[in-house]
DOZA-924705 format. One record per residue (C-alpha): x, y, z; residue number from 1; residue in three letters. Coordinates in pm, whole numbers, plus 50000, padded with zeros to 5 digits. Example, Ala and Ser with C-alpha at 12.3 -4.5 7.8 and 13.67 -1.06 7.14 Angstrom:
(node (51230 49550 50780) 1 'ala')
(node (51367 49894 50714) 2 'ser')
END
This chain:
(node (45331 50674 53267) 1 'met')
(node (45473 50326 53202) 2 'leu')
(node (45384 50360 52835) 3 'lys')
(node (45575 50689 52818) 4 'lys')
(node (45884 50531 52979) 5 'trp')
(node (45861 50229 52748) 6 'ala')
(node (45841 50460 52446) 7 'phe')
(node (46139 50663 52574) 8 'phe')
(node (46350 50351 52629) 9 'ile')
(node (46253 50212 52286) 10 'phe')
(node (46348 50543 52122) 11 'ser')
(node (46679 50550 52308) 12 'leu')
(node (46759 50196 52193) 13 'val')
(node (46679 50295 51835) 14 'gln')
(node (46912 50595 51866) 15 'leu')
(node (47195 50381 52006) 16 'val')
(node (47152 50127 51726) 17 'leu')
(node (47147 50403 51467) 18 'leu')
(node (47464 50563 51602) 19 'val')
(node (47635 50225 51638) 20 'gly')
(node (47562 50130 51278) 21 'cys')
(node (47678 50458 51126) 22 'thr')
(node (48006 50407 50941) 23 'glu')
(node (48287 50651 50999) 24 'lys')
(node (48352 50876 50700) 25 'ser')
(node (48645 51101 50612) 26 'phe')
(node (48706 51421 50422) 27 'lys')
(node (48650 51347 50051) 28 'pro')
(node (48940 51370 49806) 29 'ile')
(node (48834 51530 49477) 30 'glu')
(node (48864 51300 49175) 31 'arg')
(node (49093 51540 48987) 32 'asp')
(node (49322 51602 49286) 33 'gln')
(node (49679 51481 49246) 34 'asn')
(node (49831 51353 49570) 35 'phe')
(node (50094 51152 49745) 36 'val')
(node (49947 50984 50052) 37 'ala')
(node (50151 50862 50347) 38 'ser')
(node (50018 50565 50542) 39 'leu')
(node (50143 50606 50898) 40 'asn')
(node (50129 50295 51115) 41 'ile')
(node (50243 50398 51464) 42 'gln')
(node (49929 50611 51505) 43 'glu')
(node (49724 50485 51209) 44 'pro')
(node (49645 50762 50964) 45 'ser')
(node (49656 50862 50598) 46 'leu')
(node (49802 51204 50512) 47 'asp')
(node (49713 51332 50163) 48 'phe')
(node (49958 51592 50025) 49 'ile')
(node (49955 51785 49697) 50 'asp')
(node (50250 51861 49466) 51 'glu')
(node (50319 52190 49648) 52 'gln')
(node (50363 52001 49974) 53 'gly')
(node (50035 52128 50118) 54 'asn')
(node (49814 51900 50324) 55 'gly')
(node (49485 51809 50155) 56 'ile')
(node (49338 51594 50430) 57 'ala')
(node (49430 51360 50714) 58 'thr')
(node (49228 51046 50769) 59 'trp')
(node (49261 50933 51131) 60 'leu')
(node (49215 50556 51118) 61 'leu')
(node (49071 50351 51401) 62 'asp')
(node (49229 50015 51312) 63 'lys')
(node (49586 49889 51318) 64 'ala')
(node (49635 49897 50943) 65 'tyr')
(node (49982 49797 50826) 66 'ser')
(node (49936 49856 50453) 67 'gly')
(node (49730 50017 50180) 68 'ala')
(node (49698 50020 49801) 69 'ile')
(node (49500 50221 49550) 70 'leu')
(node (49238 50028 49354) 71 'leu')
(node (49223 50236 49040) 72 'gly')
(node (49182 50613 49078) 73 'asp')
(node (48906 50640 49339) 74 'asp')
(node (48939 50357 49588) 75 'arg')
(node (49187 50275 49863) 76 'val')
(node (49219 49931 50023) 77 'leu')
(node (49346 49906 50381) 78 'leu')
(node (49470 49588 50547) 79 'tyr')
(node (49652 49483 50863) 80 'gly')
(node (49865 49187 50964) 81 'his')
(node (49666 49152 51286) 82 'gln')
(node (49326 49225 51129) 83 'leu')
(node (49076 48968 51006) 84 'asn')
(node (48920 49196 50745) 85 'glu')
(node (49014 49441 50474) 86 'ile')
(node (48836 49773 50421) 87 'asp')
(node (48785 49956 50092) 88 'val')
(node (48701 50329 50091) 89 'tyr')
(node (48591 50553 49807) 90 'thr')
(node (48822 50854 49800) 91 'leu')
(node (48577 51098 49640) 92 'ser')
(node (48317 51038 49913) 93 'thr')
(node (48540 50948 50210) 94 'gly')
(node (48302 50662 50287) 95 'lys')
(node (48361 50292 50329) 96 'lys')
(node (48254 50096 50023) 97 'leu')
(node (48284 49749 50173) 98 'tyr')
(node (48468 49525 50418) 99 'ser')
(node (48578 49171 50345) 100 'lys')
(node (48665 48900 50596) 101 'lys')
(node (49013 48756 50555) 102 'val')
(node (49236 48541 50773) 103 'gln')
(node (49480 48699 51014) 104 'leu')
(node (49828 48745 50871) 105 'gly')
(node (49788 48973 50566) 106 'ser')
(node (50139 49085 50469) 107 'thr')
(node (50086 49272 50142) 108 'asn')
(node (49833 49370 49878) 109 'ala')
(node (49889 49429 49507) 110 'tyr')
(node (49654 49567 49240) 111 'tyr')
(node (49676 49456 48876) 112 'ala')
(node (49522 49746 48684) 113 'glu')
(node (49484 49560 48355) 114 'asn')
(node (49291 49277 48520) 115 'arg')
(node (49093 49486 48771) 116 'lys')
(node (49195 49241 49043) 117 'gln')
(node (49388 49262 49366) 118 'phe')
(node (49599 49003 49545) 119 'phe')
(node (49668 48953 49917) 120 'ile')
(node (49954 48750 50065) 121 'thr')
(node (49927 48588 50407) 122 'asn')
(node (50210 48483 50641) 123 'ser')
(node (49994 48264 50866) 124 'lys')
(node (49860 48045 50586) 125 'thr')
(node (50154 48106 50348) 126 'asn')
(node (49915 48177 50062) 127 'thr')
(node (49825 48437 49802) 128 'val')
(node (49459 48501 49718) 129 'thr')
(node (49310 48689 49423) 130 'ser')
(node (48995 48903 49440) 131 'phe')
(node (48791 49105 49195) 132 'asp')
(node (48734 49477 49260) 133 'glu')
(node (48418 49406 49457) 134 'glu')
(node (48606 49184 49703) 135 'gly')
(node (48489 48847 49569) 136 'asn')
(node (48750 48575 49617) 137 'glu')
(node (48870 48417 49293) 138 'leu')
(node (49159 48179 49365) 139 'ala')
(node (49413 48084 49634) 140 'thr')
(node (49757 47927 49608) 141 'gln')
(node (49991 47784 49871) 142 'lys')
(node (50341 47936 49855) 143 'leu')
(node (50670 47938 50048) 144 'gly')
(node (50742 48076 50392) 145 'asn')
(node (50604 48428 50454) 146 'tyr')
(node (50496 48545 50104) 147 'pro')
(node (50498 48922 50080) 148 'met')
(node (50624 49140 49793) 149 'ser')
(node (50445 49102 49458) 150 'met')
(node (50465 49224 49100) 151 'ala')
(node (50282 49129 48781) 152 'ala')
(node (50404 49117 48422) 153 'tyr')
(node (50188 49000 48132) 154 'lys')
(node (50023 48676 48246) 155 'asp')
(node (50248 48610 48546) 156 'lys')
(node (50237 48705 48914) 157 'leu')
(node (50575 48708 49092) 158 'tyr')
(node (50576 48662 49471) 159 'val')
(node (50875 48688 49704) 160 'ile')
(node (50870 48452 50001) 161 'asn')
(node (51037 48675 50259) 162 'tyr')
(node (51147 48405 50504) 163 'lys')
(node (51237 48160 50231) 164 'asp')
(node (51491 48128 49951) 165 'thr')
(node (51257 48117 49655) 166 'lys')
(node (51047 48344 49439) 167 'leu')
(node (50717 48195 49320) 168 'ser')
(node (50606 48249 48959) 169 'val')
(node (50230 48201 48919) 170 'leu')
(node (49981 48203 48635) 171 'asn')
(node (49793 48521 48717) 172 'ile')
(node (49464 48382 48585) 173 'glu')
(node (49427 48083 48818) 174 'asn')
(node (49732 48125 49049) 175 'leu')
(node (49874 47789 48949) 176 'glu')
(node (50242 47762 49046) 177 'leu')
(node (50458 47752 48732) 178 'glu')
(node (50814 47807 48851) 179 'gln')
(node (51024 47874 49161) 180 'glu')
(node (51342 48080 49135) 181 'trp')
(node (51620 48072 49397) 182 'pro')
(node (51672 48406 49573) 183 'ile')
(node (51842 48532 49886) 184 'gln')
(node (51651 48495 50211) 185 'lys')
(node (51487 48815 50344) 186 'ser')
(node (51442 48967 49998) 187 'ser')
(node (51195 49247 50061) 188 'his')
(node (51105 49422 49734) 189 'gly')
(node (51044 49347 49368) 190 'ile')
(node (50996 49548 49050) 191 'ala')
(node (50964 49421 48695) 192 'ile')
(node (51203 49588 48453) 193 'leu')
(node (51043 49540 48112) 194 'glu')
(node (51359 49668 47944) 195 'glu')
(node (51554 49372 48086) 196 'lys')
(node (51262 49124 48129) 197 'lys')
(node (51379 49034 48477) 198 'met')
(node (51288 49124 48839) 199 'pro')
(node (51504 49334 49068) 200 'leu')
(node (51486 49255 49438) 201 'met')
(node (51648 49496 49682) 202 'pro')
(node (51459 49671 49968) 203 'val')
(node (51220 49964 49924) 204 'gly')
(node (51223 50029 49550) 205 'leu')
(node (51017 50187 49276) 206 'thr')
(node (51065 50181 48900) 207 'lys')
(node (51011 50507 48708) 208 'thr')
(node (51017 50564 48332) 209 'lys')
(node (51396 50597 48325) 210 'asp')
(node (51538 50481 48659) 211 'ala')
(node (51505 50254 48961) 212 'val')
(node (51472 50427 49299) 213 'leu')
(node (51604 50235 49599) 214 'val')
(node (51612 50324 49969) 215 'val')
(node (51825 50162 50236) 216 'ser')
(node (51669 50205 50579) 217 'his')
(node (51985 50072 50740) 218 'gly')
(node (52207 50348 50594) 219 'arg')
(node (51934 50612 50544) 220 'asn')
(node (52027 50649 50178) 221 'glu')
(node (51848 50693 49848) 222 'leu')
(node (52003 50537 49538) 223 'tyr')
(node (51899 50621 49181) 224 'val')
(node (52012 50354 48935) 225 'ala')
(node (51970 50284 48565) 226 'asp')
(node (51813 49963 48436) 227 'phe')
(node (52152 49792 48422) 228 'asp')
(node (52193 49842 48796) 229 'gly')
(node (52449 50122 48771) 230 'asn')
(node (52405 50383 49045) 231 'val')
(node (52364 50729 48889) 232 'lys')
(node (52366 50913 49221) 233 'trp')
(node (52294 50859 49587) 234 'gln')
(node (52204 51076 49882) 235 'gln')
(node (52153 51041 50256) 236 'glu')
(node (51792 51123 50337) 237 'val')
(node (51540 51070 50615) 238 'gly')
(node (51555 50874 50937) 239 'ala')
(node (51500 50503 50877) 240 'asn')
(node (51329 50533 50535) 241 'pro')
(node (51129 50231 50421) 242 'phe')
(node (50967 50355 50102) 243 'val')
(node (51027 50577 49799) 244 'val')
(node (50802 50685 49512) 245 'asn')
(node (50781 50927 49220) 246 'gln')
(node (50528 51213 49241) 247 'phe')
(node (50522 51462 48954) 248 'lys')
(node (50879 51595 48921) 249 'asp')
(node (50978 51484 49269) 250 'tyr')
(node (51125 51173 49424) 251 'ile')
(node (50947 51136 49759) 252 'val')
(node (51108 50947 50048) 253 'val')
(node (50926 50875 50375) 254 'ala')
(node (51125 50882 50698) 255 'gly')
(node (50971 50629 50937) 256 'tyr')
(node (51140 50759 51253) 257 'asp')
(node (51126 51134 51187) 258 'asp')
(node (50769 51125 51046) 259 'his')
(node (50871 51336 50748) 260 'thr')
(node (50831 51322 50370) 261 'leu')
(node (51127 51448 50168) 262 'tyr')
(node (51055 51597 49823) 263 'phe')
(node (51373 51559 49615) 264 'ile')
(node (51439 51716 49276) 265 'lys')
(node (51762 51722 49076) 266 'glu')
(node (51941 51549 49362) 267 'gly')
(node (51841 51807 49624) 268 'gln')
(node (51579 51809 49900) 269 'val')
(node (51346 52090 49792) 270 'lys')
(node (51094 52066 50074) 271 'lys')
(node (50988 51853 50368) 272 'thr')
(node (50641 51775 50500) 273 'val')
(node (50554 51649 50847) 274 'asp')
(node (50317 51351 50855) 275 'val')
(node (50181 51112 51116) 276 'gly')
(node (50399 50879 51319) 277 'lys')
(node (50549 50581 51142) 278 'gly')
(node (50536 50678 50774) 279 'ala')
(node (50550 50335 50610) 280 'phe')
(node (50391 50347 50265) 281 'gln')
(node (50340 50603 49989) 282 'leu')
(node (50039 50601 49757) 283 'leu')
(node (50055 50822 49447) 284 'val')
(node (49771 50939 49224) 285 'arg')
(node (49838 51157 48924) 286 'glu')
(node (49555 51252 48690) 287 'glu')
(node (49630 51295 48320) 288 'asn')
(node (49627 51668 48261) 289 'met')
END
């Protein structure tokens, strides 16, 4: 009788260990599926939406992620300012590929497609760190106060120090500091305009093939400007928008407070899509057709 109970308890322990070690997986996203994905941070989730505005899948996340980036076409990296690790998932399987320990304070992540590397800034250590696609750490550099927004151009990495008055220009290979440019404090966004060979640094912006898209979450407005900084048109949209992106023929704006994505075409809102609470980032994947 004791042997039977011992066997039962041992089997139960094995079952608990097996369940405890099973990684959470999500609905797979087909490799040829175009999408815009909204990272929602009030109730952490990722909503994947197609070009017709239809929901593809919702990934309900169990960590307080504050940001995400795509690593190529089939991986998504998730990080959080209060988390001590990053997680990378494969979209086509919905399964976690790996986790990597990092220090608390991750403020942003940036992927350099041509180098197959990603970079993470940290506000606690005031550093930027480079990694290869498998999560191996390559180099680290000390920066100004609260490094956050990043952009790369040729062999340089540009980093805005949010609570400082300087932009750091680094050698992207080894992260050696090459220059520091004076900027306004609280600069929040950066995009490299190859046509002008200079960065542009307002809040919430994206560069397209023929324009710069800018959102103001203070005035709830979208601005579309040319590369000389001339505003072509503007429109009130969303409730407290933080982010804008281009998806197919649409400009997509995420309203943080109204949990809504606005699909805009030819200066008009063509459709709206409800997403999770706190829409904060937009990830776009478009396959070459």
